[in-house]
mmCIF entry with sequence, helices, sheets and N, C-alpha, C, O atoms, coordinates in Angstrom:
data_MODEL
# 
_entry.id   MODEL 
# 
_entity.id                         1 
_entity.type                       polymer 
_entity.pdbx_number_of_molecules   1 
# 
_entity_poly.entity_id                      1 
_entity_poly.type                           'polypeptide(L)' 
_entity_poly.nstd_linkage                   no 
_entity_poly.nstd_monomer                   no 
_entity_poly.pdbx_seq_one_letter_code       MNHYSNILNFFDRRSTNASAESFNAKINNFRLQLRGVKDKVLLLFRIIYFPSLNF 
_entity_poly.pdbx_seq_one_letter_code_can   MNHYSNILNFFDRRSTNASAESFNAKINNFRLQLRGVKDKVLLLFRIIYFPSLNF 
_entity_poly.pdbx_strand_id                 A 
# 
loop_
_entity_poly_seq.entity_id 
_entity_poly_seq.num 
_entity_poly_seq.mon_id 
_entity_poly_seq.hetero 
1 1  MET n 
1 2  ASN n 
1 3  HIS n 
1 4  TYR n 
1 5  SER n 
1 6  ASN n 
1 7  ILE n 
1 8  LEU n 
1 9  ASN n 
1 10 PHE n 
1 11 PHE n 
1 12 ASP n 
1 13 ARG n 
1 14 ARG n 
1 15 SER n 
1 16 THR n 
1 17 ASN n 
1 18 ALA n 
1 19 SER n 
1 20 ALA n 
1 21 GLU n 
1 22 SER n 
1 23 PHE n 
1 24 ASN n 
1 25 ALA n 
1 26 LYS n 
1 27 ILE n 
1 28 ASN n 
1 29 ASN n 
1 30 PHE n 
1 31 ARG n 
1 32 LEU n 
1 33 GLN n 
1 34 LEU n 
1 35 ARG n 
1 36 GLY n 
1 37 VAL n 
1 38 LYS n 
1 39 ASP n 
1 40 LYS n 
1 41 VAL n 
1 42 LEU n 
1 43 LEU n 
1 44 LEU n 
1 45 PHE n 
1 46 ARG n 
1 47 ILE n 
1 48 ILE n 
1 49 TYR n 
1 50 PHE n 
1 51 PRO n 
1 52 SER n 
1 53 LEU n 
1 54 ASN n 
1 55 PHE n 
# 
_struct_asym.id          A 
_struct_asym.entity_id   1 
# 
loop_
_struct_conf.conf_type_id 
_struct_conf.id 
_struct_conf.pdbx_PDB_helix_id 
_struct_conf.beg_label_comp_id 
_struct_conf.beg_label_asym_id 
_struct_conf.beg_label_seq_id 
_struct_conf.pdbx_beg_PDB_ins_code 
_struct_conf.end_label_comp_id 
_struct_conf.end_label_asym_id 
_struct_conf.end_label_seq_id 
_struct_conf.pdbx_end_PDB_ins_code 
_struct_conf.beg_auth_comp_id 
_struct_conf.beg_auth_asym_id 
_struct_conf.beg_auth_seq_id 
_struct_conf.end_auth_comp_id 
_struct_conf.end_auth_asym_id 
_struct_conf.end_auth_seq_id 
_struct_conf.pdbx_PDB_helix_class 
_struct_conf.details 
_struct_conf.pdbx_PDB_helix_length 
HELX_P HELX_P1 AA1 TYR A 4  ? ARG A 13 ? TYR A 4  ARG A 13 1 ? 10 
HELX_P HELX_P2 AA2 ALA A 18 ? GLN A 33 ? ALA A 18 GLN A 33 1 ? 16 
HELX_P HELX_P3 AA3 LYS A 40 ? TYR A 49 ? LYS A 40 TYR A 49 1 ? 10 
# 
_struct_conf_type.id          HELX_P 
_struct_conf_type.criteria    ? 
_struct_conf_type.reference   ? 
# 
loop_
_atom_site.group_PDB 
_atom_site.id 
_atom_site.type_symbol 
_atom_site.label_atom_id 
_atom_site.label_alt_id 
_atom_site.label_comp_id 
_atom_site.label_asym_id 
_atom_site.label_entity_id 
_atom_site.label_seq_id 
_atom_site.pdbx_PDB_ins_code 
_atom_site.Cartn_x 
_atom_site.Cartn_y 
_atom_site.Cartn_z 
_atom_site.occupancy 
_atom_site.B_iso_or_equiv 
_atom_site.pdbx_formal_charge 
_atom_site.auth_seq_id 
_atom_site.auth_comp_id 
_atom_site.auth_asym_id 
_atom_site.auth_atom_id 
_atom_site.pdbx_PDB_model_num 
ATOM 1   N N  . MET A 1 1  ? 30.727 -68.887 -78.383 1.00 0.00 ? 1  MET A N  1 
ATOM 2   C CA . MET A 1 1  ? 29.654 -69.455 -79.197 1.00 0.00 ? 1  MET A CA 1 
ATOM 3   C C  . MET A 1 1  ? 28.392 -69.705 -78.362 1.00 0.00 ? 1  MET A C  1 
ATOM 4   O O  . MET A 1 1  ? 27.292 -69.748 -78.913 1.00 0.00 ? 1  MET A O  1 
ATOM 5   N N  . ASN A 1 2  ? 28.536 -69.869 -77.049 1.00 0.00 ? 2  ASN A N  1 
ATOM 6   C CA . ASN A 1 2  ? 27.366 -70.129 -76.209 1.00 0.00 ? 2  ASN A CA 1 
ATOM 7   C C  . ASN A 1 2  ? 26.415 -68.943 -76.184 1.00 0.00 ? 2  ASN A C  1 
ATOM 8   O O  . ASN A 1 2  ? 25.202 -69.132 -76.089 1.00 0.00 ? 2  ASN A O  1 
ATOM 9   N N  . HIS A 1 3  ? 26.938 -67.725 -76.267 1.00 0.00 ? 3  HIS A N  1 
ATOM 10  C CA . HIS A 1 3  ? 26.117 -66.521 -76.165 1.00 0.00 ? 3  HIS A CA 1 
ATOM 11  C C  . HIS A 1 3  ? 25.966 -65.805 -77.499 1.00 0.00 ? 3  HIS A C  1 
ATOM 12  O O  . HIS A 1 3  ? 25.580 -64.636 -77.539 1.00 0.00 ? 3  HIS A O  1 
ATOM 13  N N  . TYR A 1 4  ? 26.261 -66.483 -78.561 1.00 0.00 ? 4  TYR A N  1 
ATOM 14  C CA . TYR A 1 4  ? 26.229 -65.893 -79.895 1.00 0.00 ? 4  TYR A CA 1 
ATOM 15  C C  . TYR A 1 4  ? 24.869 -65.296 -80.234 1.00 0.00 ? 4  TYR A C  1 
ATOM 16  O O  . TYR A 1 4  ? 24.801 -64.169 -80.725 1.00 0.00 ? 4  TYR A O  1 
ATOM 17  N N  . SER A 1 5  ? 23.794 -66.020 -79.986 1.00 0.00 ? 5  SER A N  1 
ATOM 18  C CA . SER A 1 5  ? 22.454 -65.531 -80.327 1.00 0.00 ? 5  SER A CA 1 
ATOM 19  C C  . SER A 1 5  ? 22.065 -64.337 -79.469 1.00 0.00 ? 5  SER A C  1 
ATOM 20  O O  . SER A 1 5  ? 21.398 -63.424 -79.957 1.00 0.00 ? 5  SER A O  1 
ATOM 21  N N  . ASN A 1 6  ? 22.466 -64.321 -78.196 1.00 0.00 ? 6  ASN A N  1 
ATOM 22  C CA . ASN A 1 6  ? 22.156 -63.174 -77.329 1.00 0.00 ? 6  ASN A CA 1 
ATOM 23  C C  . ASN A 1 6  ? 22.899 -61.926 -77.763 1.00 0.00 ? 6  ASN A C  1 
ATOM 24  O O  . ASN A 1 6  ? 22.354 -60.823 -77.710 1.00 0.00 ? 6  ASN A O  1 
ATOM 25  N N  . ILE A 1 7  ? 24.131 -62.091 -78.188 1.00 0.00 ? 7  ILE A N  1 
ATOM 26  C CA . ILE A 1 7  ? 24.914 -60.937 -78.651 1.00 0.00 ? 7  ILE A CA 1 
ATOM 27  C C  . ILE A 1 7  ? 24.324 -60.396 -79.936 1.00 0.00 ? 7  ILE A C  1 
ATOM 28  O O  . ILE A 1 7  ? 24.204 -59.181 -80.090 1.00 0.00 ? 7  ILE A O  1 
ATOM 29  N N  . LEU A 1 8  ? 23.960 -61.247 -80.846 1.00 0.00 ? 8  LEU A N  1 
ATOM 30  C CA . LEU A 1 8  ? 23.364 -60.797 -82.104 1.00 0.00 ? 8  LEU A CA 1 
ATOM 31  C C  . LEU A 1 8  ? 22.002 -60.174 -81.893 1.00 0.00 ? 8  LEU A C  1 
ATOM 32  O O  . LEU A 1 8  ? 21.599 -59.311 -82.673 1.00 0.00 ? 8  LEU A O  1 
ATOM 33  N N  . ASN A 1 9  ? 21.286 -60.582 -80.871 1.00 0.00 ? 9  ASN A N  1 
ATOM 34  C CA . ASN A 1 9  ? 19.973 -60.031 -80.574 1.00 0.00 ? 9  ASN A CA 1 
ATOM 35  C C  . ASN A 1 9  ? 20.060 -58.529 -80.354 1.00 0.00 ? 9  ASN A C  1 
ATOM 36  O O  . ASN A 1 9  ? 19.165 -57.794 -80.773 1.00 0.00 ? 9  ASN A O  1 
ATOM 37  N N  . PHE A 1 10 ? 21.117 -58.059 -79.709 1.00 0.00 ? 10 PHE A N  1 
ATOM 38  C CA . PHE A 1 10 ? 21.273 -56.627 -79.486 1.00 0.00 ? 10 PHE A CA 1 
ATOM 39  C C  . PHE A 1 10 ? 21.413 -55.892 -80.814 1.00 0.00 ? 10 PHE A C  1 
ATOM 40  O O  . PHE A 1 10 ? 20.784 -54.853 -81.013 1.00 0.00 ? 10 PHE A O  1 
ATOM 41  N N  . PHE A 1 11 ? 22.217 -56.410 -81.711 1.00 0.00 ? 11 PHE A N  1 
ATOM 42  C CA . PHE A 1 11 ? 22.446 -55.722 -82.973 1.00 0.00 ? 11 PHE A CA 1 
ATOM 43  C C  . PHE A 1 11 ? 21.251 -55.822 -83.913 1.00 0.00 ? 11 PHE A C  1 
ATOM 44  O O  . PHE A 1 11 ? 21.007 -54.908 -84.702 1.00 0.00 ? 11 PHE A O  1 
ATOM 45  N N  . ASP A 1 12 ? 20.508 -56.914 -83.840 1.00 0.00 ? 12 ASP A N  1 
ATOM 46  C CA . ASP A 1 12 ? 19.344 -57.079 -84.710 1.00 0.00 ? 12 ASP A CA 1 
ATOM 47  C C  . ASP A 1 12 ? 18.141 -56.282 -84.224 1.00 0.00 ? 12 ASP A C  1 
ATOM 48  O O  . ASP A 1 12 ? 17.483 -55.611 -85.020 1.00 0.00 ? 12 ASP A O  1 
ATOM 49  N N  . ARG A 1 13 ? 17.847 -56.345 -82.931 1.00 0.00 ? 13 ARG A N  1 
ATOM 50  C CA . ARG A 1 13 ? 16.622 -55.750 -82.405 1.00 0.00 ? 13 ARG A CA 1 
ATOM 51  C C  . ARG A 1 13 ? 16.871 -54.601 -81.439 1.00 0.00 ? 13 ARG A C  1 
ATOM 52  O O  . ARG A 1 13 ? 15.918 -53.968 -80.983 1.00 0.00 ? 13 ARG A O  1 
ATOM 53  N N  . ARG A 1 14 ? 18.121 -54.318 -81.120 1.00 0.00 ? 14 ARG A N  1 
ATOM 54  C CA . ARG A 1 14 ? 18.488 -53.264 -80.154 1.00 0.00 ? 14 ARG A CA 1 
ATOM 55  C C  . ARG A 1 14 ? 17.826 -53.483 -78.796 1.00 0.00 ? 14 ARG A C  1 
ATOM 56  O O  . ARG A 1 14 ? 17.454 -52.526 -78.117 1.00 0.00 ? 14 ARG A O  1 
ATOM 57  N N  . SER A 1 15 ? 17.684 -54.729 -78.413 1.00 0.00 ? 15 SER A N  1 
ATOM 58  C CA . SER A 1 15 ? 17.098 -55.031 -77.112 1.00 0.00 ? 15 SER A CA 1 
ATOM 59  C C  . SER A 1 15 ? 18.198 -55.445 -76.141 1.00 0.00 ? 15 SER A C  1 
ATOM 60  O O  . SER A 1 15 ? 19.133 -56.156 -76.508 1.00 0.00 ? 15 SER A O  1 
ATOM 61  N N  . THR A 1 16 ? 18.070 -54.992 -74.908 1.00 0.00 ? 16 THR A N  1 
ATOM 62  C CA . THR A 1 16 ? 19.046 -55.327 -73.881 1.00 0.00 ? 16 THR A CA 1 
ATOM 63  C C  . THR A 1 16 ? 18.310 -55.756 -72.616 1.00 0.00 ? 16 THR A C  1 
ATOM 64  O O  . THR A 1 16 ? 17.081 -55.718 -72.555 1.00 0.00 ? 16 THR A O  1 
ATOM 65  N N  . ASN A 1 17 ? 19.057 -56.152 -71.639 1.00 0.00 ? 17 ASN A N  1 
ATOM 66  C CA . ASN A 1 17 ? 18.489 -56.517 -70.345 1.00 0.00 ? 17 ASN A CA 1 
ATOM 67  C C  . ASN A 1 17 ? 18.811 -55.438 -69.311 1.00 0.00 ? 17 ASN A C  1 
ATOM 68  O O  . ASN A 1 17 ? 18.938 -55.737 -68.123 1.00 0.00 ? 17 ASN A O  1 
ATOM 69  N N  . ALA A 1 18 ? 18.944 -54.200 -69.750 1.00 0.00 ? 18 ALA A N  1 
ATOM 70  C CA . ALA A 1 18 ? 19.321 -53.104 -68.855 1.00 0.00 ? 18 ALA A CA 1 
ATOM 71  C C  . ALA A 1 18 ? 18.301 -52.900 -67.739 1.00 0.00 ? 18 ALA A C  1 
ATOM 72  O O  . ALA A 1 18 ? 18.686 -52.613 -66.606 1.00 0.00 ? 18 ALA A O  1 
ATOM 73  N N  . SER A 1 19 ? 17.032 -53.038 -68.031 1.00 0.00 ? 19 SER A N  1 
ATOM 74  C CA . SER A 1 19 ? 16.023 -52.842 -66.988 1.00 0.00 ? 19 SER A CA 1 
ATOM 75  C C  . SER A 1 19 ? 16.127 -53.925 -65.914 1.00 0.00 ? 19 SER A C  1 
ATOM 76  O O  . SER A 1 19 ? 15.967 -53.640 -64.727 1.00 0.00 ? 19 SER A O  1 
ATOM 77  N N  . ALA A 1 20 ? 16.391 -55.148 -66.320 1.00 0.00 ? 20 ALA A N  1 
ATOM 78  C CA . ALA A 1 20 ? 16.566 -56.228 -65.346 1.00 0.00 ? 20 ALA A CA 1 
ATOM 79  C C  . ALA A 1 20 ? 17.823 -56.010 -64.512 1.00 0.00 ? 20 ALA A C  1 
ATOM 80  O O  . ALA A 1 20 ? 17.820 -56.262 -63.307 1.00 0.00 ? 20 ALA A O  1 
ATOM 81  N N  . GLU A 1 21 ? 18.883 -55.550 -65.137 1.00 0.00 ? 21 GLU A N  1 
ATOM 82  C CA . GLU A 1 21 ? 20.119 -55.287 -64.404 1.00 0.00 ? 21 GLU A CA 1 
ATOM 83  C C  . GLU A 1 21 ? 19.927 -54.142 -63.420 1.00 0.00 ? 21 GLU A C  1 
ATOM 84  O O  . GLU A 1 21 ? 20.460 -54.178 -62.311 1.00 0.00 ? 21 GLU A O  1 
ATOM 85  N N  . SER A 1 22 ? 19.174 -53.131 -63.818 1.00 0.00 ? 22 SER A N  1 
ATOM 86  C CA . SER A 1 22 ? 18.903 -51.998 -62.929 1.00 0.00 ? 22 SER A CA 1 
ATOM 87  C C  . SER A 1 22 ? 18.103 -52.445 -61.712 1.00 0.00 ? 22 SER A C  1 
ATOM 88  O O  . SER A 1 22 ? 18.408 -52.051 -60.586 1.00 0.00 ? 22 SER A O  1 
ATOM 89  N N  . PHE A 1 23 ? 17.086 -53.264 -61.934 1.00 0.00 ? 23 PHE A N  1 
ATOM 90  C CA . PHE A 1 23 ? 16.274 -53.764 -60.829 1.00 0.00 ? 23 PHE A CA 1 
ATOM 91  C C  . PHE A 1 23 ? 17.115 -54.626 -59.896 1.00 0.00 ? 23 PHE A C  1 
ATOM 92  O O  . PHE A 1 23 ? 16.973 -54.545 -58.676 1.00 0.00 ? 23 PHE A O  1 
ATOM 93  N N  . ASN A 1 24 ? 17.985 -55.447 -60.463 1.00 0.00 ? 24 ASN A N  1 
ATOM 94  C CA . ASN A 1 24 ? 18.864 -56.285 -59.662 1.00 0.00 ? 24 ASN A CA 1 
ATOM 95  C C  . ASN A 1 24 ? 19.802 -55.422 -58.814 1.00 0.00 ? 24 ASN A C  1 
ATOM 96  O O  . ASN A 1 24 ? 20.056 -55.745 -57.654 1.00 0.00 ? 24 ASN A O  1 
ATOM 97  N N  . ALA A 1 25 ? 20.310 -54.345 -59.376 1.00 0.00 ? 25 ALA A N  1 
ATOM 98  C CA . ALA A 1 25 ? 21.182 -53.442 -58.619 1.00 0.00 ? 25 ALA A CA 1 
ATOM 99  C C  . ALA A 1 25 ? 20.422 -52.780 -57.477 1.00 0.00 ? 25 ALA A C  1 
ATOM 100 O O  . ALA A 1 25 ? 20.980 -52.596 -56.395 1.00 0.00 ? 25 ALA A O  1 
ATOM 101 N N  . LYS A 1 26 ? 19.161 -52.419 -57.696 1.00 0.00 ? 26 LYS A N  1 
ATOM 102 C CA . LYS A 1 26 ? 18.350 -51.825 -56.635 1.00 0.00 ? 26 LYS A CA 1 
ATOM 103 C C  . LYS A 1 26 ? 18.126 -52.810 -55.497 1.00 0.00 ? 26 LYS A C  1 
ATOM 104 O O  . LYS A 1 26 ? 18.191 -52.432 -54.327 1.00 0.00 ? 26 LYS A O  1 
ATOM 105 N N  . ILE A 1 27 ? 17.867 -54.058 -55.828 1.00 0.00 ? 27 ILE A N  1 
ATOM 106 C CA . ILE A 1 27 ? 17.665 -55.084 -54.801 1.00 0.00 ? 27 ILE A CA 1 
ATOM 107 C C  . ILE A 1 27 ? 18.948 -55.292 -54.011 1.00 0.00 ? 27 ILE A C  1 
ATOM 108 O O  . ILE A 1 27 ? 18.919 -55.390 -52.784 1.00 0.00 ? 27 ILE A O  1 
ATOM 109 N N  . ASN A 1 28 ? 20.072 -55.360 -54.713 1.00 0.00 ? 28 ASN A N  1 
ATOM 110 C CA . ASN A 1 28 ? 21.344 -55.552 -54.015 1.00 0.00 ? 28 ASN A CA 1 
ATOM 111 C C  . ASN A 1 28 ? 21.668 -54.366 -53.115 1.00 0.00 ? 28 ASN A C  1 
ATOM 112 O O  . ASN A 1 28 ? 22.167 -54.553 -52.006 1.00 0.00 ? 28 ASN A O  1 
ATOM 113 N N  . ASN A 1 29 ? 21.393 -53.160 -53.571 1.00 0.00 ? 29 ASN A N  1 
ATOM 114 C CA . ASN A 1 29 ? 21.613 -51.969 -52.758 1.00 0.00 ? 29 ASN A CA 1 
ATOM 115 C C  . ASN A 1 29 ? 20.722 -51.998 -51.516 1.00 0.00 ? 29 ASN A C  1 
ATOM 116 O O  . ASN A 1 29 ? 21.164 -51.655 -50.420 1.00 0.00 ? 29 ASN A O  1 
ATOM 117 N N  . PHE A 1 30 ? 19.487 -52.402 -51.692 1.00 0.00 ? 30 PHE A N  1 
ATOM 118 C CA . PHE A 1 30 ? 18.549 -52.515 -50.576 1.00 0.00 ? 30 PHE A CA 1 
ATOM 119 C C  . PHE A 1 30 ? 19.052 -53.525 -49.555 1.00 0.00 ? 30 PHE A C  1 
ATOM 120 O O  . PHE A 1 30 ? 19.001 -53.275 -48.351 1.00 0.00 ? 30 PHE A O  1 
ATOM 121 N N  . ARG A 1 31 ? 19.532 -54.654 -50.030 1.00 0.00 ? 31 ARG A N  1 
ATOM 122 C CA . ARG A 1 31 ? 20.050 -55.680 -49.130 1.00 0.00 ? 31 ARG A CA 1 
ATOM 123 C C  . ARG A 1 31 ? 21.278 -55.198 -48.380 1.00 0.00 ? 31 ARG A C  1 
ATOM 124 O O  . ARG A 1 31 ? 21.452 -55.529 -47.208 1.00 0.00 ? 31 ARG A O  1 
ATOM 125 N N  . LEU A 1 32 ? 22.128 -54.426 -49.029 1.00 0.00 ? 32 LEU A N  1 
ATOM 126 C CA . LEU A 1 32 ? 23.314 -53.908 -48.360 1.00 0.00 ? 32 LEU A CA 1 
ATOM 127 C C  . LEU A 1 32 ? 22.950 -52.921 -47.258 1.00 0.00 ? 32 LEU A C  1 
ATOM 128 O O  . LEU A 1 32 ? 23.611 -52.869 -46.221 1.00 0.00 ? 32 LEU A O  1 
ATOM 129 N N  . GLN A 1 33 ? 21.908 -52.147 -47.483 1.00 0.00 ? 33 GLN A N  1 
ATOM 130 C CA . GLN A 1 33 ? 21.475 -51.182 -46.483 1.00 0.00 ? 33 GLN A CA 1 
ATOM 131 C C  . GLN A 1 33 ? 20.894 -51.875 -45.256 1.00 0.00 ? 33 GLN A C  1 
ATOM 132 O O  . GLN A 1 33 ? 20.972 -51.343 -44.148 1.00 0.00 ? 33 GLN A O  1 
ATOM 133 N N  . LEU A 1 34 ? 20.322 -53.036 -45.442 1.00 0.00 ? 34 LEU A N  1 
ATOM 134 C CA . LEU A 1 34 ? 19.705 -53.777 -44.343 1.00 0.00 ? 34 LEU A CA 1 
ATOM 135 C C  . LEU A 1 34 ? 20.506 -55.040 -44.050 1.00 0.00 ? 34 LEU A C  1 
ATOM 136 O O  . LEU A 1 34 ? 19.994 -56.156 -44.140 1.00 0.00 ? 34 LEU A O  1 
ATOM 137 N N  . ARG A 1 35 ? 21.743 -54.843 -43.705 1.00 0.00 ? 35 ARG A N  1 
ATOM 138 C CA . ARG A 1 35 ? 22.602 -55.997 -43.430 1.00 0.00 ? 35 ARG A CA 1 
ATOM 139 C C  . ARG A 1 35 ? 22.010 -56.844 -42.312 1.00 0.00 ? 35 ARG A C  1 
ATOM 140 O O  . ARG A 1 35 ? 21.557 -56.327 -41.291 1.00 0.00 ? 35 ARG A O  1 
ATOM 141 N N  . GLY A 1 36 ? 22.023 -58.134 -42.525 1.00 0.00 ? 36 GLY A N  1 
ATOM 142 C CA . GLY A 1 36 ? 21.557 -59.039 -41.494 1.00 0.00 ? 36 GLY A CA 1 
ATOM 143 C C  . GLY A 1 36 ? 20.046 -59.195 -41.431 1.00 0.00 ? 36 GLY A C  1 
ATOM 144 O O  . GLY A 1 36 ? 19.511 -59.539 -40.377 1.00 0.00 ? 36 GLY A O  1 
ATOM 145 N N  . VAL A 1 37 ? 19.348 -58.951 -42.531 1.00 0.00 ? 37 VAL A N  1 
ATOM 146 C CA . VAL A 1 37 ? 17.905 -59.138 -42.534 1.00 0.00 ? 37 VAL A CA 1 
ATOM 147 C C  . VAL A 1 37 ? 17.606 -60.616 -42.340 1.00 0.00 ? 37 VAL A C  1 
ATOM 148 O O  . VAL A 1 37 ? 18.084 -61.466 -43.091 1.00 0.00 ? 37 VAL A O  1 
ATOM 149 N N  . LYS A 1 38 ? 16.814 -60.907 -41.329 1.00 0.00 ? 38 LYS A N  1 
ATOM 150 C CA . LYS A 1 38 ? 16.500 -62.304 -41.032 1.00 0.00 ? 38 LYS A CA 1 
ATOM 151 C C  . LYS A 1 38 ? 15.134 -62.705 -41.573 1.00 0.00 ? 38 LYS A C  1 
ATOM 152 O O  . LYS A 1 38 ? 14.898 -63.879 -41.857 1.00 0.00 ? 38 LYS A O  1 
ATOM 153 N N  . ASP A 1 39 ? 14.241 -61.740 -41.713 1.00 0.00 ? 39 ASP A N  1 
ATOM 154 C CA . ASP A 1 39 ? 12.886 -62.035 -42.176 1.00 0.00 ? 39 ASP A CA 1 
ATOM 155 C C  . ASP A 1 39 ? 12.829 -61.880 -43.695 1.00 0.00 ? 39 ASP A C  1 
ATOM 156 O O  . ASP A 1 39 ? 12.498 -60.809 -44.204 1.00 0.00 ? 39 ASP A O  1 
ATOM 157 N N  . LYS A 1 40 ? 13.150 -62.947 -44.407 1.00 0.00 ? 40 LYS A N  1 
ATOM 158 C CA . LYS A 1 40 ? 13.192 -62.899 -45.868 1.00 0.00 ? 40 LYS A CA 1 
ATOM 159 C C  . LYS A 1 40 ? 11.806 -62.706 -46.474 1.00 0.00 ? 40 LYS A C  1 
ATOM 160 O O  . LYS A 1 40 ? 11.679 -62.129 -47.554 1.00 0.00 ? 40 LYS A O  1 
ATOM 161 N N  . VAL A 1 41 ? 10.774 -63.180 -45.797 1.00 0.00 ? 41 VAL A N  1 
ATOM 162 C CA . VAL A 1 41 ? 9.409  -63.015 -46.297 1.00 0.00 ? 41 VAL A CA 1 
ATOM 163 C C  . VAL A 1 41 ? 9.053  -61.530 -46.327 1.00 0.00 ? 41 VAL A C  1 
ATOM 164 O O  . VAL A 1 41 ? 8.466  -61.055 -47.299 1.00 0.00 ? 41 VAL A O  1 
ATOM 165 N N  . LEU A 1 42 ? 9.400  -60.801 -45.282 1.00 0.00 ? 42 LEU A N  1 
ATOM 166 C CA . LEU A 1 42 ? 9.137  -59.366 -45.248 1.00 0.00 ? 42 LEU A CA 1 
ATOM 167 C C  . LEU A 1 42 ? 9.941  -58.643 -46.322 1.00 0.00 ? 42 LEU A C  1 
ATOM 168 O O  . LEU A 1 42 ? 9.432  -57.724 -46.963 1.00 0.00 ? 42 LEU A O  1 
ATOM 169 N N  . LEU A 1 43 ? 11.177 -59.046 -46.522 1.00 0.00 ? 43 LEU A N  1 
ATOM 170 C CA . LEU A 1 43 ? 12.002 -58.449 -47.567 1.00 0.00 ? 43 LEU A CA 1 
ATOM 171 C C  . LEU A 1 43 ? 11.358 -58.622 -48.933 1.00 0.00 ? 43 LEU A C  1 
ATOM 172 O O  . LEU A 1 43 ? 11.265 -57.664 -49.701 1.00 0.00 ? 43 LEU A O  1 
ATOM 173 N N  . LEU A 1 44 ? 10.918 -59.819 -49.239 1.00 0.00 ? 44 LEU A N  1 
ATOM 174 C CA . LEU A 1 44 ? 10.272 -60.074 -50.530 1.00 0.00 ? 44 LEU A CA 1 
ATOM 175 C C  . LEU A 1 44 ? 8.945  -59.330 -50.641 1.00 0.00 ? 44 LEU A C  1 
ATOM 176 O O  . LEU A 1 44 ? 8.592  -58.852 -51.719 1.00 0.00 ? 44 LEU A O  1 
ATOM 177 N N  . PHE A 1 45 ? 8.219  -59.230 -49.553 1.00 0.00 ? 45 PHE A N  1 
ATOM 178 C CA . PHE A 1 45 ? 6.965  -58.478 -49.548 1.00 0.00 ? 45 PHE A CA 1 
ATOM 179 C C  . PHE A 1 45 ? 7.216  -57.022 -49.919 1.00 0.00 ? 45 PHE A C  1 
ATOM 180 O O  . PHE A 1 45 ? 6.506  -56.453 -50.748 1.00 0.00 ? 45 PHE A O  1 
ATOM 181 N N  . ARG A 1 46 ? 8.221  -56.429 -49.306 1.00 0.00 ? 46 ARG A N  1 
ATOM 182 C CA . ARG A 1 46 ? 8.519  -55.023 -49.577 1.00 0.00 ? 46 ARG A CA 1 
ATOM 183 C C  . ARG A 1 46 ? 8.972  -54.817 -51.017 1.00 0.00 ? 46 ARG A C  1 
ATOM 184 O O  . ARG A 1 46 ? 8.645  -53.800 -51.628 1.00 0.00 ? 46 ARG A O  1 
ATOM 185 N N  . ILE A 1 47 ? 9.715  -55.765 -51.560 1.00 0.00 ? 47 ILE A N  1 
ATOM 186 C CA . ILE A 1 47 ? 10.180 -55.647 -52.943 1.00 0.00 ? 47 ILE A CA 1 
ATOM 187 C C  . ILE A 1 47 ? 9.013  -55.771 -53.912 1.00 0.00 ? 47 ILE A C  1 
ATOM 188 O O  . ILE A 1 47 ? 8.953  -55.046 -54.905 1.00 0.00 ? 47 ILE A O  1 
ATOM 189 N N  . ILE A 1 48 ? 8.088  -56.680 -53.635 1.00 0.00 ? 48 ILE A N  1 
ATOM 190 C CA . ILE A 1 48 ? 6.979  -56.932 -54.550 1.00 0.00 ? 48 ILE A CA 1 
ATOM 191 C C  . ILE A 1 48 ? 5.911  -55.843 -54.475 1.00 0.00 ? 48 ILE A C  1 
ATOM 192 O O  . ILE A 1 48 ? 5.438  -55.369 -55.508 1.00 0.00 ? 48 ILE A O  1 
ATOM 193 N N  . TYR A 1 49 ? 5.531  -55.445 -53.270 1.00 0.00 ? 49 TYR A N  1 
ATOM 194 C CA . TYR A 1 49 ? 4.392  -54.546 -53.116 1.00 0.00 ? 49 TYR A CA 1 
ATOM 195 C C  . TYR A 1 49 ? 4.756  -53.071 -53.056 1.00 0.00 ? 49 TYR A C  1 
ATOM 196 O O  . TYR A 1 49 ? 3.866  -52.220 -53.067 1.00 0.00 ? 49 TYR A O  1 
ATOM 197 N N  . PHE A 1 50 ? 6.040  -52.749 -52.993 1.00 0.00 ? 50 PHE A N  1 
ATOM 198 C CA . PHE A 1 50 ? 6.459  -51.353 -52.988 1.00 0.00 ? 50 PHE A CA 1 
ATOM 199 C C  . PHE A 1 50 ? 7.550  -51.121 -54.029 1.00 0.00 ? 50 PHE A C  1 
ATOM 200 O O  . PHE A 1 50 ? 8.647  -50.681 -53.684 1.00 0.00 ? 50 PHE A O  1 
ATOM 201 N N  . PRO A 1 51 ? 7.262  -51.411 -55.302 1.00 0.00 ? 51 PRO A N  1 
ATOM 202 C CA . PRO A 1 51 ? 8.317  -51.288 -56.319 1.00 0.00 ? 51 PRO A CA 1 
ATOM 203 C C  . PRO A 1 51 ? 8.708  -49.835 -56.599 1.00 0.00 ? 51 PRO A C  1 
ATOM 204 O O  . PRO A 1 51 ? 9.767  -49.581 -57.174 1.00 0.00 ? 51 PRO A O  1 
ATOM 205 N N  . SER A 1 52 ? 7.870  -48.888 -56.200 1.00 0.00 ? 52 SER A N  1 
ATOM 206 C CA . SER A 1 52 ? 8.193  -47.491 -56.480 1.00 0.00 ? 52 SER A CA 1 
ATOM 207 C C  . SER A 1 52 ? 9.201  -46.931 -55.498 1.00 0.00 ? 52 SER A C  1 
ATOM 208 O O  . SER A 1 52 ? 9.731  -45.841 -55.713 1.00 0.00 ? 52 SER A O  1 
ATOM 209 N N  . LEU A 1 53 ? 9.476  -47.654 -54.428 1.00 0.00 ? 53 LEU A N  1 
ATOM 210 C CA . LEU A 1 53 ? 10.459 -47.182 -53.470 1.00 0.00 ? 53 LEU A CA 1 
ATOM 211 C C  . LEU A 1 53 ? 11.849 -47.230 -54.095 1.00 0.00 ? 53 LEU A C  1 
ATOM 212 O O  . LEU A 1 53 ? 12.171 -48.142 -54.857 1.00 0.00 ? 53 LEU A O  1 
ATOM 213 N N  . ASN A 1 54 ? 12.647 -46.255 -53.769 1.00 0.00 ? 54 ASN A N  1 
ATOM 214 C CA . ASN A 1 54 ? 14.028 -46.282 -54.230 1.00 0.00 ? 54 ASN A CA 1 
ATOM 215 C C  . ASN A 1 54 ? 14.850 -47.071 -53.235 1.00 0.00 ? 54 ASN A C  1 
ATOM 216 O O  . ASN A 1 54 ? 15.233 -46.555 -52.185 1.00 0.00 ? 54 ASN A O  1 
ATOM 217 N N  . PHE A 1 55 ? 15.116 -48.303 -53.560 1.00 0.00 ? 55 PHE A N  1 
ATOM 218 C CA . PHE A 1 55 ? 15.854 -49.170 -52.644 1.00 0.00 ? 55 PHE A CA 1 
ATOM 219 C C  . PHE A 1 55 ? 17.211 -48.614 -52.491 1.00 0.00 ? 55 PHE A C  1 
ATOM 220 O O  . PHE A 1 55 ? 18.029 -49.175 -51.762 1.00 0.00 ? 55 PHE A O  1 
# 
C-alpha cells in the first residue's frame, strides 16, 4: 500500500524512472572502475560537467 500510487502511475501515464536508474547504473559503473577514489570533489565534477562520457 505504501507504493500504490507509484505503481498506478505507470499504468495511468506510462511514466517510469528508467532514465534515473540508467544514470545511477552509469555512476556505479564509473565508481567501480575507479576503486579507491579519494577526491570526491573531482568525481562529482566529472559527473556534472562531462555527462556525455560513457562512465
